[in-house]
N, C-alpha and C positions, 0 to 999 in steps of 0.2 A: 727675816725681812718682814716689816709691818706694812701692809696694803689696808687702807682704811676705805672698803668696798662700800660701807653704808653712804659714806660722802660720796664717791663716786656714783652711786646707782641716785643718791640724793638729789645730784645734779640733771640727772636726767626725769625726773618726777612732775608732779606727782603721779602716784600708782593709786590703782583701787584699793580697797582692803583686802589685804590677805591674797596678794596675785601668786600667780604661778607663772611661771617662766621657763621658756626653752633655752637649752644652752647647745649650741651645736660644736661638738666635740670630734674633732679628727684624731685625739690621740696625741698630737703635740703637746709640747711643754706650755704652751700659752692657752690653748683650749681647757685642757686638764687642770690648770690652775683658775680658770674662768668657773669651771664645774664646780670644784671645790670652795670657791669663795662664794659663788651663787646661792650653795648649798646652805654658808653661813648666814645668810641674808634672808632666805624665805624659802617657800615651795619651788622645787626645780625638778626638770626633767631633761635628762641627755639626750641629743640627737645625732647618731654618727651615720654619715653617708659614706657607704660602699662605693665609690665611683667606677672601681675595678679598671683604673688606668694603670695601675702597676699589679705584678703578682701576689704581691704578699698584704692587699687591700683589704681581701676577705678577712684573712688573720690577724690582722691588726684592729679590724673593727669587732671581732670576736674578745680580743685582748683589751679594747676600751670597755666592752660589755663586762667582762670580770671585774676590772677597776671598779666601775660604777655600782657593780653588786655591791663589790666588799665594802663599799663606801655607805651604801645604803639609798644611792640614787637611782630612780625609775629609769631605764635606758631603752631605747628602740634603735634599731638599724636600718636604714633606707636605702635600700638597692637602687643604682641605676641600671637599668636593665639595656641601654644604648650606648655603651661607653664608645667614646673616641679620643683620639691622639690631642684634639684641640684644646687647650685648657680653658679658654674663655668658654667655650660651650660646656666643659665640665663644671664651670662656674656658676654658668645660668642654670643647668640642671639641678645643682645643689641647692641654688635657693628656691629653685620652683620646687623640688621634694620638701625640704623644711617649711616653706610656707603652706604647702598641701597640708603636710603633718598639722601644722599648728591652727590651719583654719579647721581641719574635718575634727580637731580635739576640743576647738575653742579656747585655745591659747592666744593670746593677745600680744606677748612680748618674745622676740627672740634675740637672744644674747650670742654677739660673735667677739672674738678674741683679738680684734686688731688692736695691737700696741703702739707706743711712741716711736719705735723703729719702722713698724709700718705705716703709720703717717707720713714719717720723713722720705721714705722711699717712694711713697705715692706721690708725695709733692716732686720729687725728682723725676721719676717717670714722665708727671705729666710737664713740666717745664721742658723736658727734652723734645717732647712733641708738639711743642708751641702753644699749650694749652693758655688760655685767659684766666680771667679771675674765677670764673665758676671751677675749672679744673684745678687750678692751684687751691684752691681751698681745700683740696684734697677730701677726706671722709669726715661726713658729721656723724657728730656722737650718738643723733638719733633721726632716722629716715624712716619711711612709711613705703608699705607696698598696698595692694589690694587685701593682702591676708592678713598682715602682722605687722607691729613695728618693730624695726631693728635697732637694737641698742648696742652701742660699743662703748662702754664703761670704761676700758684699759687703753684708749687713747694718749693718758697721761703718763702712764707707768711703762717705764723701762723692761725689756726683755729679762735681763738680768734679775731684776727682782722678781718680776715671776720665776722663774727658774729656783730662784733662793727660797721662795715662798715652798715650792715643791718638796725642795730636800729638807726644808723643817718638817713638813707633813709626812714624810718618808714614802713620797709617790713617784714612783719612775714615770716615762714618758716615751713615746714612740718618735725617733729622728724619721723625718723623710729626707731622701737623698735628694730629691729635685729640689729641695733648700740650698744644696751646693752645687746645682748644674747650670754653667754658665751659658746655655742655650735660652737660658729666659733672663728677660731684659731687669727683673727685679733683684735677680741674684746679683748679675754685674752691677748696679746700682750701689747694693750692698756692700760690694767690695769696694766699689770708688769710696763709698762714704768711710769704711775702715782706712784705707790708704791714705785718704786725704785729710785724716781725722775731722770730718766734718760732723757737729754736734747734732745728734737725732733730737734733742729737747730745741735747740734752738731752731731747726728747721719744722718742727712741729708747731712752734710758737708763730713763724712766718704763717703757716697753712692756716693758722687761727687768725691771724691778721687778714688776710685774704678772705676768710669765711665772712668777717665783719663788713668787709667791700661788699662780698656778694650779697649778704644779706640786704644791705642800702638799695644796691642796683634791683634786686628782686622786688622790693617794696614800689620804687618807682616804675619799674615795668609794668607791674601789676594795676598801678593807678593808668597808666596809659592805655593799657588794654581796655579795663572797663570805659574809658572814654572814648575810645576811636575803634573799637569792634563790635560788631552786634553778632551773636552767634545765633545760630538757628538749629532748632532741634532736629533737622535734618541732615546734620551735618555740614552746612556751608556757614559762610560769615562774610558780612559788608565790614570792607575797611574803609575808614575816612584817612586817605593818604595826606591830607592836609595836615591834620593833626598829629599824624606819625613823624612827619619831617620836622614839625615846629617843635619837638622836644628834643632835647639833646641827643645828638645822633647815635651814640652809644645806647641809650635805653629805646630808641626807634628800630635799632638792629636787634635788640635783644627782643623786643615785642614782636617784630617779622619774623624771626626764627622760631618765637613760641606758638605764631600763629601757623607756619608752615608745618609744624610738627602735629600740631592739635589735628588739623584739617587732612594732613597727609598720612599720618598714622604710621611713619617711618621710625624706626629704631633709632637712627643716629641723628644727631644735629644737622644741620644744613654747614655745609664750609663757608667758612668767612669772605672768602673771595667772590663766590657766586652770591652770597646774601648780600655782600655791598653793590654788585652790579644791579640787583633785584630791587635795591634799595633807591637807587637813582633812576630806575625804568619802571616803576609802578603806573606811569601813564601809556605803558604798550602792554599788549597782551602776550603774557610769559607763563610758560610751563616751568616748575621749579620743586624738586624736593615731595613730587607725587601729587601736586596743586597744579590749578589753573587758575592764574590771575587775569581777571579781565576789566577792564574799567569800563563803568557805566554811570549813568547821569546820577545815580545814587552811591556812589562810592564805588570802591572796587571789589568786584565778586570774586571770592575766594573759595574753591571747590576741588572736590578730588578727582584727580586725572580718572578716566573709563578704561587706563589702561595699566596692568601690574597689580590689579585688586588682590587680595588674597583667594585662596582657592576656597570652596564649600567645605564648612565645617558641620558635623553632627550634632543634630541639638539633644540635648538630654533631660529626661523630664525632670521638671522642679528645680533645675539649676540653671545660673545664668552661665551664658556662653559669649564669649567674646568674638568679634569678627572685624579683621582688618584695622585692628588697632585704632576704631574709632566707636563700634556699635556693640550693644550687649543686648541678648534676650533671653527671655525666659517663659518656656511653656510648660505646662502642666503634664499634657500627653503628647510626647515627641516621638513616637514611636515611628521610625522610617523616616523623620524628617532632617532637613539639612536647612544652614544658612550659608547664603552665598550673595553673590552681584545679581542685580536684577537683568543686566546686560540686554535691555530693549527699551524702545521706547514706550510711553506709556502716559496718559493724561496726567498733568500734574498739578494743576490748580496755582496756588502762590510759590509751590515751588518752580524755580528757574529750569525749564525741561533741558536746558544742555547737560545739568548733573544727575539727571533721573537715573541713567542706566548703572552710574554706581551706587545707588542707593541698596540697601540689604533688602533681601525677599526671602521668605520663608518657602522650600519646595519639598514636594513629594515627589513619588515617582512618575506622578504624570506632569511635572513642570512646575510653574510658579503656583503657588497655593495662597501666598497673601503677601502684600507689601505694606505693612503697617504705616511706613510713613506718608503714603500716598491715601491710606484709608482704604487698600483695594483687598479684596478677596475674589477667589474665584467664585464665577457664579453657580449656584446651586448648592455651594457647600457653607458650613457654619463659619469654617476655618479654626485654626487653634486660637485660643484665648492666651493672647500673648503679652507679658510686661516686655517693653523694650526702652531703649533711651540711647541717645548719642553721650558715649559715656568714652571719650578719648584717653588712651592710655597717657599721654602728653597732654594735659590741659593748659590753656593757656595761663594761669596760676594755681600752684598747688601749694601744699603746707609750707614750702621754702624752705632753705637752708635753715639748720638749726645748731645753735651752737650753745654749751653750757655758760653759766655766769662766769664760773673760773675754772681752770684746772685744778682737782684735786690732788695733792700731792701724796706721794709714799714717802717712808720715813726707813 
């Protein structure tokens, strides 16, 4: 089975000269095929996460190592040392380990083996959960994290083609028994697709159409955010409610949701029902999604609640450390220093006094050492030389949903 992998990768480019790519290889047919295809395209390193969720996971990781060695592909096993039964937690840990490795080894691109059926199943999963346009766009061919860009070059390729490719290469693979377990939603949808003869290709094309709609909405939302929201580097914002409501309601709701996630730092997007009520009540003081929204003469002040803040985290010398989904700090000498909530009143200057307790502070064994957003450091000390900034995990507008110009086909 011919798979035009250079065309699939070209649709995701351009790339730097002589790029090196990491490939997430579980040992399943899809990821094994991706590793071999990537080797034919350029420099590649294979990464296998031993998640330890099943008794055979370590043995399977070693088997993958042997296969990669036989093919001349550099390979590393990354072990998750805090296994849980929750698949969502395992997935997050997997991407965290892969991203950490790529950052530490200066690899910019991580390839994952999601294919056409995966895209179709994702669409159905999200449809069943009542997702809107963003969710129904399913997986983007290219997305970004702080550490790496994630590429999914096989979204237009049927799984059967990948297995045929491996057979032509005389390459075995691992069968994961969880792929047949009915306790997982994705497996149940897979069986429904087969029983109802739903076309994975057509469902994937529907996801692509929703992706184009998502792109258009994201562009409108970014433009409204730039016009109606003023962000402050201390992690709060002023919202012009009149401009928000003057826009089409869908764009206004999306912009408000992005603002709540940006300032609140919470992992999940706000629910539509609560967001719609908030949209209609911007003239009242409200708390929502970890934020306080307080009307004032100059607009609606949006700031982080002073409760439910993240716990203190240790600072690491010379490395950026994030806190509360909002701020990042880096100090050169971090021995014994922590980053956490100020959690007390302090002179605030131009910063609204009400939000001061939710600001980040650098602490030592004696208490508050420095509060860079307020320009404060403890009397009698030089304080740490700190780089810092409001770096929300969920910005008001990011890179946006990426689509390839055309689905590359296999023959």
